[in-house]
Every structure is written in C-alpha cells, then in structure tokens.
ZAMARGU-4260 file (C-alpha; in steps of 0.2 Angstrom, whole numbers, plus 5000, padded with zeros to 4 digits):
<rodrens>
0) 5531/5536/5704 | 5523/5520/5710 | 5526/5503/5701 | 5514/5493/5712 | 5497/5489/5706
5) 5483/5496/5717 | 5474/5484/5729 | 5459/5485/5718 | 5469/5480/5703 | 5478/5466/5713
10) 5461/5459/5718 | 5455/5460/5700 | 5470/5450/5694 | 5467/5437/5708 | 5449/5435/5704
15) 5451/5433/5685 | 5465/5421/5689 | 5453/5411/5700 | 5440/5409/5686 | 5452/5406/5671
20) 5462/5393/5681 | 5446/5382/5682 | 5446/5382/5663 | 5464/5382/5657 | 5472/5379/5641
25) 5464/5362/5638 | 5447/5370/5638 | 5453/5384/5626 | 5461/5372/5614 | 5447/5359/5614
30) 5435/5373/5609 | 5446/5380/5596 | 5449/5363/5588 | 5431/5358/5588 | 5424/5375/5581
35) 5416/5379/5598 | 5415/5395/5607 | 5422/5399/5624 | 5404/5404/5630 | 5406/5396/5648
40) 5422/5406/5652 | 5415/5422/5644 | 5399/5421/5653 | 5407/5418/5670 | 5419/5433/5668
45) 5404/5444/5662 | 5393/5439/5677 | 5407/5444/5688 | 5408/5461/5679 | 5426/5459/5673
50) 5423/5461/5654 | 5415/5479/5656 | 5428/5486/5669 | 5432/5500/5657 | 5414/5505/5653
55) 5409/5521/5662 | 5399/5518/5678 | 5384/5528/5672 | 5381/5514/5659 | 5383/5500/5671
60) 5402/5497/5669 | 5416/5497/5681 | 5422/5514/5678 | 5440/5509/5677 | 5451/5510/5662
65) 5461/5500/5649 | 5474/5496/5663 | 5461/5485/5671 | 5454/5478/5655 | 5472/5473/5651
70) 5474/5465/5668 | 5459/5454/5663 | 5466/5449/5647 | 5484/5446/5653 | 5478/5434/5667
75) 5467/5425/5654 | 5483/5423/5643 | 5493/5417/5658 | 5481/5403/5660 | 5482/5398/5642
80) 5465/5406/5637 | 5469/5422/5627 | 5452/5428/5622 | 5455/5439/5606 | 5437/5446/5608
85) 5443/5457/5622 | 5455/5466/5611 | 5441/5471/5599 | 5424/5472/5607 | 5426/5481/5624
90) 5443/5489/5620 | 5441/5496/5603 | 5422/5497/5600 | 5417/5502/5618 | 5431/5515/5619
95) 5426/5523/5602 | 5408/5524/5606 | 5411/5530/5624 | 5421/5544/5617 | 5412/5549/5601
100) 5394/5542/5602 | 5379/5553/5604 | 5369/5551/5621 | 5357/5540/5612 | 5371/5529/5605
105) 5379/5527/5622 | 5362/5523/5630 | 5360/5510/5616 | 5376/5501/5616 | 5387/5504/5631
110) 5376/5495/5644 | 5378/5479/5633 | 5397/5481/5633 | 5396/5483/5652 | 5387/5466/5654
115) 5397/5459/5639 | 5381/5453/5632 | 5384/5464/5617 | 5399/5458/5606 | 5404/5470/5592
120) 5417/5466/5578 | 5428/5480/5571 | 5431/5481/5552 | 5445/5492/5545 | 5457/5480/5536
125) 5454/5478/5517 | 5463/5467/5504 | 5471/5482/5495 | 5473/5495/5509 | 5484/5485/5521
130) 5491/5497/5534 | 5487/5513/5524 | 5470/5518/5530 | 5470/5532/5518 | 5467/5519/5504
135) 5451/5512/5512 | 5440/5509/5497 | 5424/5503/5506 | 5412/5518/5503 | 5398/5526/5513
140) 5386/5537/5502 | 5372/5547/5509 | 5355/5543/5502 | 5342/5553/5511 | 5339/5545/5528
145) 5352/5531/5525 | 5370/5528/5520 | 5374/5515/5507 | 5390/5505/5511 | 5399/5496/5497
150) 5416/5487/5498 | 5425/5473/5506 | 5433/5470/5523 | 5446/5457/5526 | 5452/5447/5542
155) 5437/5453/5553 | 5437/5443/5569 | 5422/5433/5576 | 5408/5440/5565 | 5399/5423/5568
160) 5396/5428/5587 | 5394/5446/5586 | 5378/5455/5582 | 5385/5471/5575 | 5402/5477/5567
165) 5410/5495/5569 | 5415/5498/5550 | 5427/5511/5544 | 5422/5518/5528 | 5427/5531/5515
170) 5414/5545/5515 | 5422/5558/5505 | 5439/5565/5499 | 5449/5579/5506 | 5451/5592/5492
175) 5468/5598/5498 | 5477/5582/5501 | 5467/5570/5490 | 5466/5558/5504 | 5450/5549/5509
180) 5439/5556/5523 | 5434/5542/5535 | 5417/5539/5544 | 5412/5525/5556 | 5396/5516/5557
185) 5388/5503/5568 | 5381/5490/5556 | 5370/5475/5561 | 5378/5459/5554 | 5361/5453/5548
190) 5359/5468/5537 | 5353/5464/5519 | 5367/5464/5507 | 5380/5460/5520 | 5388/5443/5517
195) 5403/5435/5526 | 5414/5421/5521 | 5425/5411/5533 | 5444/5413/5530 | 5453/5397/5535
200) 5469/5400/5545 | 5482/5390/5553 | 5479/5397/5571 | 5472/5387/5586 | 5460/5399/5593
205) 5441/5399/5595 | 5439/5416/5586 | 5436/5414/5567 | 5441/5426/5553 | 5430/5432/5539
210) 5429/5442/5523 | 5414/5454/5524 | 5406/5460/5507 | 5395/5475/5508 | 5383/5476/5493
215) 5373/5492/5494 | 5370/5489/5513 | 5358/5502/5520 | 5363/5510/5536 | 5352/5522/5545
220) 5360/5539/5548 | 5359/5537/5567 | 5372/5523/5565 | 5385/5536/5560 | 5397/5539/5575
225) 5401/5557/5578 | 5404/5569/5563 | 5405/5562/5545 | 5423/5563/5539 | 5430/5563/5557
230) 5433/5545/5557 | 5452/5545/5556 | 5453/5553/5573 | 5440/5541/5580 | 5450/5526/5573
235) 5466/5531/5582 | 5457/5533/5599 | 5453/5515/5597 | 5469/5508/5590 | 5480/5513/5605
240) 5469/5502/5616 | 5470/5489/5603 | 5489/5489/5603 | 5489/5489/5623 | 5477/5475/5624
245) 5487/5465/5611 | 5503/5468/5622 | 5493/5462/5637 | 5488/5446/5628 | 5506/5443/5622
250) 5512/5446/5640 | 5500/5433/5646 | 5506/5420/5634 | 5524/5424/5638 | 5520/5421/5656
255) 5510/5405/5652 | 5525/5398/5642 | 5538/5402/5655 | 5528/5394/5669 | 5526/5378/5660
260) 5544/5378/5654 | 5551/5382/5672 | 5540/5369/5680 | 5546/5356/5667 | 5564/5361/5669
265) 5563/5358/5688 | 5554/5341/5686 | 5562/5333/5671 | 5578/5324/5676 | 5591/5317/5664
270) 5607/5309/5670 | 5602/5311/5688 | 5599/5329/5689 | 5585/5341/5684 | 5588/5349/5667
275) 5585/5366/5674 | 5602/5365/5683 | 5611/5366/5666 | 5614/5384/5661 | 5610/5379/5643
280) 5592/5377/5649 | 5592/5390/5663 | 5600/5405/5654 | 5589/5406/5639 | 5573/5404/5651
285) 5581/5418/5662 | 5583/5429/5647 | 5565/5426/5641 | 5559/5430/5658 | 5568/5447/5658
290) 5561/5451/5641 | 5543/5447/5646 | 5544/5457/5662 | 5552/5472/5652 | 5537/5471/5640
295) 5525/5470/5654 | 5532/5486/5661 | 5530/5495/5645 | 5512/5489/5643 | 5508/5495/5660
300) 5515/5512/5656 | 5505/5513/5639 | 5489/5508/5648 | 5492/5521/5662 | 5496/5534/5649
305) 5480/5531/5639 | 5469/5531/5655 | 5477/5547/5660 | 5471/5556/5644 | 5489/5558/5637
310) 5495/5554/5620 | 5498/5535/5621 | 5503/5532/5603 | 5522/5530/5606 | 5520/5520/5622
315) 5507/5509/5614 | 5518/5505/5599 | 5533/5501/5610 | 5522/5490/5621 | 5515/5480/5607
320) 5532/5478/5598 | 5541/5472/5614 | 5527/5461/5620 | 5525/5452/5603 | 5544/5449/5602
325) 5545/5443/5620 | 5531/5431/5620 | 5537/5423/5604 | 5554/5421/5611 | 5547/5414/5628
330) 5536/5402/5619 | 5550/5396/5607 | 5561/5393/5622 | 5548/5384/5632 | 5545/5372/5617
335) 5564/5369/5616 | 5565/5366/5634 | 5552/5352/5633 | 5562/5344/5619 | 5550/5332/5608
340) 5537/5335/5621 | 5536/5353/5616 | 5527/5347/5600 | 5515/5336/5609 | 5497/5342/5611
345) 5497/5336/5629 | 5509/5350/5634 | 5499/5364/5627 | 5513/5374/5619 | 5515/5371/5600
350) 5497/5375/5598 | 5500/5393/5604 | 5513/5397/5591 | 5501/5402/5577 | 5492/5415/5588
355) 5508/5421/5596 | 5517/5423/5579 | 5502/5432/5572 | 5505/5446/5585 | 5521/5451/5576
360) 5510/5455/5561 | 5493/5461/5568 | 5485/5472/5573 | 5500/5482/5566 | 5516/5474/5559
365) 5533/5476/5568 | 5539/5485/5552 | 5525/5499/5553 | 5530/5501/5572 | 5548/5503/5567
370) 5542/5516/5554 | 5533/5525/5568 | 5547/5525/5580 | 5559/5531/5566 | 5548/5545/5561
375) 5540/5551/5577 | 5552/5546/5591 | 5569/5548/5582 | 5563/5562/5570 | 5570/5553/5555
380) 5563/5557/5537 | 5547/5548/5533 | 5550/5531/5524 | 5534/5529/5515
</rodrens>
C-alpha cells in the first residue's frame, strides 16, 4: 500500500501548476464574464500533452489513466481555473470510445482526443428523465443506412465549442422489464435538424449550457458505438470517470479557497494581531482543510480503482459526494474569513460559489448518491 504519487505523477502536477499559475483565476473569471473561451490555457495544456494523458499511446495519447487526468484538473482548480470541459470530453467521451468503439471509430476520434483538438460534448440529461436513465425519451430509429434521432436533451455543456456530441438514446424496449434499451451515437453538432438553445445560468464559468433539439436528425450507422441496445453498460463506464473528475475539480477548488483564506488570515491584522491567531478563524479553516484532504484521498482511491479495472462505482460515488461537500464548506469558510472582502470580485471567491454549489447537484445529486450507498453499500431496501 503506497499513498505517495509516483515521480511521474508529481512531475505532471508540477508542470500543470506551472502553466495554470500563469493564467490564474482572474483570467478564468474575465473569460467567463465576457463570454470568451479559455483557448489560450487549453491550447498550452494541449501542446504539452496534458489533456490527452488518459488516451492510449497507440492513438497518440499519454497511455496513463483517469488518475493522471484528475491530477490535471485538480491543479487547474487549485489555480482558480476549473475547466469543466475536462470532465466531459477526455474523461467521459474518450473513455467510452476507447472501450467500446470499433477500430475505425478509435482511429477517427481518439487521436483528436490525444491532442485535445477534438472537443466532444455528452448528452444524456433530459427535461423529463432526470436521474432515471430508463426514462430517456430521445429515440433512435433505424432507417436503412441511417438512424433517425428525435427528442430533447437538457443542460448539455459547451456545445458552442465542440464539433460533436455523444448522445444517449432509446433505441428499443426490453420486453421482459419494459425498460428502454439505450444506444450511443456520435453526432456532428452541425447536423441538419439539430438545434441548440442557450440556457442562462447564474454560474461564473466559461462553459455554456444548452438545450439540444433533435428533429429527425440523420446519423450514419457507423456512428453507433458498440452494439445497439448495449448503451446502459457503456454509459456507466463513462459515468464513473465523470464522478471522479468532478471530485478532482471540487478538490482543486477547495484547495484554492483554503490557500486564499489562510494567506489572508496570516496577513490581515485587527487589534494588532493577525486574524488567523484567533481560534474562531483558525479552527473552521482547519476543519475545512481536514475535510478537503479526506476527500482527496477518496478521489485518489476511486481513480486508482477505475484504472486498475475494478468496479469503481462505490468509490467514485463516495469521492464525488465527499469532494462536493468539502469544497463548498471550504469556499464558504474562505468567504467568511475575508469578511466583506469575501464578496469582492477582487478576491476571487464569491464568483466560484455557483460552480461549486452545482457540484452538489450535478453530475449526480447528493441524494442519488445516498440512495446508491443505502442500497449497494449498506444492503438496505431500494428506495425508488
């Protein structure tokens, strides 16, 4: 049992930190508020090969795993630049395609993930399906050499800067259970009949959210991943990395908040002494530090479990839950430590609240994680 990162992982963390620190939170926030993109940061990380570390070497990637991709995202968060795109494009989409894609599909898309020149969105959420994937209503119907997609997807990230989207559809019904059979397709975002509408949100982040409308969108049969009707298994191969990467992002934000809070508590002096000397300030920050570090350990275990080819469902859910709670607690305490300055844009804390709070809800709510733990970890009766 070894709790130390390898020398290669340590070097990766230091290298990402060196790039991210040149940009910092002010860059991230300015891009988010102006409607811009973080292309400069993305491209520098891509050129260094850090955004394709989990792509197999034979396709130009780093040949590493989710553990290393999580390091990249955590260090970005630690520098106030938590790029949500890493959770979806290289973690979910590249992982699913690498596992289930045909040789031709892997050759087509994985080299693009390796260089990060390809950005791919992921569409599973629907207005009426919520967390119940069996209720997905977007259909895919075979029609000769194409499938026809009809339906609506909701809260789909960064469709404005992606060239394709991996779409989860209902392609049939299981006659024994009555549940929908799912199938996954890679769909070009400029396909005729596919429209997107921006969803305004109160989150300061450069990634936009969209509703996607599929109106009889034709998709060639070679865009079907794996076997028709086997999509549920494929989805869960991608959702565990999604939870792990969300945890990494939250852990980075937690560390970012605590770094700023502790620095402020050391420097800010009231009545002739630094405020950090007072236990009313020090103890809540110490508790937040402990909780963030515990969450980091769980996230590292979850990533290791997934990369080892073991069932990572429980660990990934634990990690996502713990990290979201710890990050929100750390950020709230950092804002409190700053007093009125905590709400000032100059200090770069309050504008992180919306994104951090979102991670309690997405990509899976804390309540659904508790349902999972009750049923699978504690063997309690299913509650839904």
